Residue, then its C-alpha position, 0 to 999 in steps of 0.5 A: x373587457x378589451x382584448x388588449x387589457x386581457x392579454x396585459x393580465x395574461x402576460x402580468x400573471x406570467x411574468x409574476x410566476x417567473x419573478x416568483x420562481x426566480x425568487x424561489x431559486x435565487x434566494x431559498x435555493x441559493x445555498x444549494x445550487x451554489x453548492x452544486x456550481x462549486x462541485x463543478x467549478x471548485x475541487x480540493x486537494x488533500x492536506x496530509x496529516x502527519x501520522x503519530x509516532x510510537x516511542x519507546x525508552x531506553x532506561x540506561x540512557x533515559x532517551x526516547x526512540x521511535x520504533x514506528x516513525x515517518x519517512x518522506x519519499x518522492x512520487x514521481x509523476x507527469x503532466x502529459x497535457x502539459x508536458x506535450x504542450x511545453x515540448x519536454x517529452x523528449x527530455x524526460x524520455x532521454x534523461x530521466x526514464x533511464x535513471x529511473x528503470x533501474x529502480x522499476x526493474x528491481x521492483x518488478x524482479x522482487x514482485x515476480x519472486x515473491x509471486x512465484x513463491x506464492x503461487x508454488x505455496x498455493x500449488x503444493x497446499x492444493x496437492x497436499x489436501x488432495x493427497x490426504x482426500x486420496x488417502x482416505x479413498x484408499x488410493x494412496x498411502x501415507x508413505x507413497x502412491x499405490x497407483x503407479x504413474x501419478x505425480x504430485x502435480x497430477x493431484x491438483x489443477x493450479x488456476x493461473x491468472x492468464x493476464x498475470x501469466x502474460x505479464x510475467x513472461x513478458x518481463x522475464x523475457x525482457x530481462x534476458x536482453x541487455x540493460x540498454x536494450x530493456x531501457x529502450x523498450x521502456x522509454x518507448x512504453x513511457x512515450x506511448x503512454x504519454x501519447x495515450x494520456x495526452x489530454x490527461x493532466x496526471x499520470x504516475x511513474x513511480x512512487x516511494x522513489x528511494x532518496x539516492x533516486x530523488x537526489x540523481x534526478x535533481x542532479x541531472x536537472x542541474x548538470x544538464x541545465x534542463x527544466x522538464x516542464x511537466x515533471x513533478x516530484x512530490x513529497x508524500x509520508x510513509x510509515x517507517x519502522x527504524x528498528x526493523x523487526x524489533x517489537x513487530x508483534x507489538x506494532x503491527x504495521x500500516x498498509x498502502x493505503x495508510x490503515x493501521x493493521x493488527x497490534x498498535x497500529x491497528x488497535x490505535x489507528x483512530x489516534x495515530x492516523x490524525x485527520x487530512x486537511x483540505x485546500x480549495x483548487x479551481x477546475x477546468x470544464x473537463x474537471x482538470x485542476x487549473x490552479x490552487x486557490x490557497x484558501x484552506x477549507x479544512x485544517x490537517x490534524x497530525x495524529x497523536x504520539x504513544x509512548x510505550x512502558x516497554x524498554x528499548x534494551x530489554x526488548x532487543x535482549x528478549x527477542x535475541x534470547x527467544x531466537x537462540x532458543x528456537x534455534x537451539x531447540x529447533x522449536x517452531x515458536x516462542x514468546x515471553x513477556x517481562x513485567x514489572x511486578x510492582x506496577x504491572x508495566x510490560x518491560x518487554x513482550x516478544x515472539x519468534x518468528x517476527x517479522x519486518x513491518x517495512x517488508x509486511x508482505x514478506x512474512x514467515x516461511x510458507x508451510x502446508x496447512x492441514x485441514x481439521x479432519x486431517x489433524x483429527x485422524x492423525x491424532x487417532x493414530x497416536x497410541x494412548x498409554x494406560x496405567x496397566x500397560 
């Protein structure tokens, strides 16, 4: 056999090997590699499902009222890359940032106040636990200190978060300045953030804008005849309780992740939440969204509504009665149920104190929590009255 024929056979074998591999990849592994390519090139955006309402009926008017509903508030965010490219950064800094700073300032002050209350409570609780320990050791008495020079603060080492402490100090110091000076600092900070995120396509500025603030931003754009390219006001759904604290012990609340917590919101979260849908988007080589394909991958499914047997008027009246009696008797707690004896339906179910699920992070007055050992010790000190006494 000639050398040329041998080389041709070897080349043919290699060709058949390569061809068979190509057929295997292109035919039998087509779906696998198509999926991998789509993951790199295509993405999706969430089509948010509407959470179901929790309703009650007012028997006097035969009208249904929502105890738990939804409200649409804007989320303000920008596209730094596009904004820089279009040259609209200065307009955003000069016209929009000063308007949103008041809301930013209010939220930060509220957060600091709440955090300080929590820190003080933690400090006092730690001090109380240490005090009870020293009472057991005979160093302290229930009425006071047996060692001079000891203060309550000496009994506990409160571990503060250094990073948060620095952040809090920065803002409290800033609040001492004039409003115009505060705005100027905030403008500089936003500009620096935009520069740092120059290659990014997303920078969240402020969520849950109050409706008047969203309207004010729209008015500014119209009055100044400016179109700030790269700025987006995106409507987002949030849980809202129009009756405030009414039936809060029954409802529970929805957290920032959209998950129901406690009460009906938690128990029936799987019914109320619904199912979010998806829509395809196209991404560039950096993973940034460059267009929306408009093809729906999965339709969203809104959550189911729940109608309670609770009577709105009876519920509100029962809560007023409990609040009044707790205050009159200086009681810590009270609850009550009103039931239809014929059907077993719950007409009203209330407890006091209650809370506003719109502000579920601000719940009840914080009080010291004593250990089980301390409670048992106090119970042993209560005199027992016998029949012969």
